[in-house]
C-alpha positions in Angstrom: -8.2 -48.5 25.6 -9.0 -48.9 21.9 -11.9 -47.2 20.1 -13.8 -49.4 17.8 -17.0 -49.4 15.9 -19.8 -51.8 16.6 -19.0 -53.3 13.2 -15.4 -54.0 14.2 -13.7 -51.1 12.3 -11.3 -49.3 14.6 -11.7 -45.9 12.9 -14.7 -43.9 14.0 -18.4 -44.1 14.9 -20.9 -46.6 13.6 -24.3 -45.8 12.3 -27.4 -47.9 12.6 -30.9 -47.2 11.4 -33.6 -48.3 13.8 -36.4 -47.5 11.3 -38.8 -44.5 11.0 -35.8 -42.1 10.5 -34.3 -43.1 13.9 -30.5 -42.9 13.6 -28.2 -44.2 16.3 -24.4 -43.7 16.3 -22.1 -45.3 18.8 -18.5 -45.6 19.8 -17.1 -48.6 21.7 -14.0 -48.6 23.8 -12.1 -51.5 25.2 -11.1 -51.0 28.8 -10.4 -53.0 31.9 -12.3 -53.3 35.2 -10.7 -53.0 38.7 -9.6 -56.6 38.5 -8.0 -56.0 35.1 -10.6 -58.1 33.2 -11.4 -56.8 29.7 -14.6 -54.8 29.4 -16.3 -52.4 27.0 -17.5 -48.9 27.5 -19.9 -47.5 24.9 -21.1 -44.0 24.1 -24.2 -43.8 21.9 -26.5 -41.2 20.5 -30.2 -42.0 20.5 -32.0 -39.1 18.8 -31.3 -36.1 21.0 -29.8 -38.1 24.0 -26.2 -39.1 24.7 -26.0 -42.5 26.5 -22.9 -43.7 28.3 -23.0 -47.5 28.8 -20.4 -48.9 31.2 -19.6 -52.5 32.2 -22.7 -53.7 34.2 -22.0 -53.4 38.0 -18.3 -52.7 37.2 -15.8 -49.8 37.1 -14.1 -48.8 33.8 -10.4 -48.1 34.2 -9.1 -45.9 31.3 -5.5 -45.0 30.3 -4.8 -41.3 29.8 -5.0 -41.9 26.0 -8.3 -43.8 26.5 -9.7 -40.9 28.6 -8.8 -38.6 25.8 -10.6 -40.8 23.2 -13.6 -41.0 25.4 -13.7 -37.2 25.7 -13.5 -36.9 22.0 -16.3 -39.4 21.5 -18.5 -37.6 24.1 -18.0 -34.3 22.3 -18.9 -35.9 19.0 -22.0 -37.6 20.4 -23.2 -34.3 22.0 -22.8 -32.6 18.5 -24.8 -35.4 16.9 -27.5 -35.2 19.5 -27.9 -31.5 18.8 -28.8 -32.2 15.1 
């Protein structure tokens, strides 16, 4: 599983301004579903909420390294949501 920004940069979170001071940060991870088809898993911060978006109707299969990256992204998202 590779962590990538929405903008395509593989190093860290992306930021997007939704207007009126609304700031959203997200982390996108490439993963596989149960049939080994490529999918994405996204962690995003929307104001004070952390949102985990999985493949629609699918299961995300993560490597041990990918699970560690997801854990790091979730911690970072929780910190951002507290601000």
